[in-house]
N, C-alpha and C positions, 0 to 999 in steps of 0.2 A: 504494500500500500504506500503510495507516494503522498507525502504531507507537505503542505505549504501554508504558512501562517498569513493571516490578514487581520491583524488585531483592531483595526479601526472600527468603532462602533457603527452600526447601521440603524435604520429606523426602529424596528423591533417593538416589543411591548412597551406600554407606558411605564415611566419610571415610578418606583415606589420608594418609601422612606428607607426600608431595609435593603441592603445589597442582595442581589439575586444569588441563590445558591448554585443554580445552573444557568449559564448565560451562553446562548448560541447566537453568533452574528455572521450573516452573509455566508452561510454554509453551502458549499457546492460539492457534489460528488459525481465524478465522471468515470465511467468504465471504458478503458481502452479495449478494443476487440480486434483481433487479428483479421485483416482483410475486410473489415466492416467499419462503418462510421462509429465514432465514439458514442456511448449512451450517456446522456446527461440526466442521471436519475434524480438528483436533487439540485435545485437551481435557486440558491440564495435565500434560504430560510432564516428567520430570526425568531428566537424564543427566549423567554426569561421566566424562570421558575423559582419560587421561594421555598424556604424550609417549611416543612409540614404541609405543603400544598399537594393536592392530588390533581394532577394535570393529565389531560387526555390528548393523544394525537390520533385523529380519526380520519377515515377516508376509505375509498375503494381499494381493493387489492391492486398492487402495482403502482400506487401513487407516490411511493418513496418513504413510507413510514418506517419500515424495518431497516432500510438502508440508512436512514438518518440516525437511528439508535445504534446501529452497528458502528457507524462513524464515531459516535460518542464513546463507545467502548473500545475503539481501535481494533475491531475484529473483521474489517473488510478484507477481501482478497488482494493479492499483490497487484492486480491490474486496475485497482481503484485509485484515483487521484482525489484527494480531499483538500479543499481550500476553504479558508474562513477562520473562525475563532470559536473554540469551545472551552469555556472556563467553568471549572468546578471549584466553588469556594475561593475564587480569585486565581486559581492556578490554570494557566493556559496549557491545555492538554495537547494541542497540535504542535506546540513548540518542543515537546518532550521526545526524546529518543525512545525506541521500543522498550528498552530496559527500564526507563523512568516511567513510561506509561503503564508497564506491568505492575509497578509498585502502587499505582493509583487504582488499578482494578481491584475489586472486592473491598478495598478500604475506603475509597471515595465514591466509586460508582460500581454497583453490582446489578446483575440482571437475572430475571427469571424467564427462561425461554418458553416457547409456546408448548412444547411437548416434554413433560417431565420424564416420560419413559425414554426419550431419545437423549436427554441431557444428563440423566443419571447413569452411572456405570453399572451394568447388569451383573458384574461379578464381584462387586464390593458391597458390604452391608452399609446401611444408612449412616451409622455413627462414624465409620471410617471416612465416608465421603464428606461429611461435615467437618471432620477434624482436619482434613488435608489442606483446605485453603487457609485455615488459621495457622497452621505450621508454616506454610509457604509464604503467606503475605503478612500475617500479624506477628510472626516469629514467636508464637507460644510453644512451650514444650508440650509433648504429647499428653502428659497427665493433665495439665491445665486445659488443653484443647478438648480433651474428652469430657472433662467436667462442664466446660462451656457448651459443648455440643449437646449434652443431656439437658441443660437448661433451655437451649433453643428448641429442642424437640418438644419440651413441655410448653414453651411459649406458643408454638404453632399447633398445639393440640394433638401431638402424637404420643401415645402411651410409652413409657420407658421400656416396657417389655418388647416393643417393636424396634428398639435401637439396633439390634443385630439382624433385622430382617433384610432381605434382598428386595430390590425394586419390584420384581415380578410377583412377590408375595403380598403386595399392597394394592389397595384400590386406587383408582385414578385420583380421587381427592386426596388421599394420604400421600401419594407420590408428589402431587403438586405442593402439599404442605412441606414435604421433605426438601423439595427444590427451593422453597421459600426460606426454610431454615438455613440451607447452605448459603443462599444469597445474603442472609443477615449475619453470617458468621463473623465477619470482620467489621461489623458496625458501620456500614456504608452511610454516606450522607444522602445519596440519591439511589433509589431503587427503580430500575426499569423493568416493567412487566409487559412482555410481548404476548398478547392474547393468553393470559394465564389460566383461563378457565375453558379453553377450547375442549370440546368433547366431554365435558363434565355435565352432570345433570343439574337442574335448576337449584335444588337444595344445596348441593355442594358448592356451586357457584356463589350463592348467597353467603355461605360460611367463609369462603376464601376472601370475599370482598369485605365482610365484616371484620375478619382478621387483619386485612391490610389497613382498614380504617383505624382500628385500634393501635396498630403499630406506628402509624404516622403521628397519632396523638401522643402516644407514650414515649416513643423514641425520637421524635422530632425530624424524621427523615422525610424527604420529598419523594413522591411516587409519580413516575411517568408511565401512564397506561397506554399501550398501543392496541387499538381495537377498531373494529367496524361495527360494534354492538352499541348503538346509540342509547337504548334504554339503560344499559349498564352505566354509560357515561353520565346520564341524567341523575342516576341514583348515587353514584360514588364520587364523582369528580367535582372540583371547585371551578376549574376553567378548562377550556378545550381549544385546540387549534385544528381546523379542518384543512387537510392537504388535498391538492388536486394536481396531478401531472407534475409532481416534483416541486411544487410551490405551495405556500400558505394562501388559502383563499379567504379564510376568516378566522379570527381569534377573539374570544370574549369569555365572560363568565358563562357557566353552563345555563343558568337561568335566562340570561340575556340571549344566548344563542338559540335556545328553544322558543322563547317568547317573541323575539324580534330578529330573525335571521336577516342579515343584510347582503348576503351573496346568493345568487340564484342556485348555485350548486348546493349550498347548505339547506336551502328551502326544499329543493327536490330530493336531497338525501333524506331529510326528515320524512317527506311524503312517501319515500320508498321503504321506510322502516316499518316492521310489524307493530301494530297497536292492538292490545287485547280488547280495547273498547270499540275499535273499528276494524275488525279483522278483514273485511272485504274492501277496505279503502287503501290498498297498497298500489302505488303507481311507480313502476320501474322507470329509470332514467333512460331515454332512448340514446342511441349512438354509442361511440367508443371514445376514450381519451386520445389525445394526439400522440403520435410516435415521438419519443424523446431522443431518437438518433438523428434528428434533423431540427433546424431552428424553428421555434414557435413564434409566429408573427401575430401580433395582436393579442387579444384575450384568449387564453388557452382553453376556456370553457365555451367559447362562442358557438361552436358547431352543435352543441347539445343544449344550448341555452334557449329558453322560451321568451326572453325579453331582450335579445341581442340587438344592438344598433350598429350603424355604419362605422362609428368610431371603434367599435370592438374589433373590426377587421384590421385596423391600421395600427393601433397602439395598445400595448399591454397595460392594464390599469395597475398602479402601484398599491401596495398594502397601506391603507390610509386610516387614520383615526376618524371614526364615524359616530362616536359616542363616548361616554365615560368608560375608559379601558376596553373599548370595542373597536376592532380593526377589521376592515374588509377590503378586498381588491376587486372593485366593481365600479364602472363608470356611472352607474345609476345613483350612487351615493353622493349626497351633498356634504361639504365640510360642516362639522358641528359649529354651533354658535359659541361665542366666548364663554358663556355661562355653562354650557354642556361640557366643554373641554376642561373646565376648572377642576 
């Protein structure tokens, strides 16, 4: 993975009194492909996340969500070029060599992957897998690490008698709890959860998110939830950013986003989501996103938009403040009045 820093701040989320725990500015990720045009998977996103905040990154499959978080973790393949700025608690991650970045993984930023069965080692018991990152990254001796691992298993609701169980001996919900315990083993400041409840039943999903909510309140960590499940976002998160074709289309508090979406894509995405009160009123979004191996001219959503205007064909709308802590990239939005922006 090729890294290039660009520390100058961009427009991003509105400033707050407290410094951001995770701050991303002008992040670009490009994949070089042999014999083919480069793929510009992420194109200049800005995000700012506070301690104890539960933040969602939402959008259709292929919009750049997972690429963005893998860039935060430094886990992209060698053909990926990353430009921009990623700061965790003031430390510029993209300026670090791989050895330095490795020291920040688990201790500053940790991740719960989508499938716990694939991320857990099938030939090691749970306790050994939770001990390993503490020995490697937190430099605990094995006795102290084992004691801490047992505490973590209790914290996530796994009985101590299951500490020596192997992943295949556990239910899907318990495996996901074990993956969460492993991610928390080195007391990270930011926890990234990539579709953490995929393939779990509704009751287990609710238990996992209840646990995550308690951990943010008790431990003070920030959670970045990557998902396309909008009802979960509404119930669990404080703020959300909607990604489309490698860029941020809209960013606001969850309540504001659901009550007053200011980008056509957000509005149509909400209309396409299942609603238990209106199960027959689901409207899929027609068309397909633009191909990111060629330049995007004008608004990247215009071919699927139901309110596109001529200007959308010529100019890409910038991400603009359209209300109190509410940003959207759409030419239909008027700048807020001075009173609204205060």
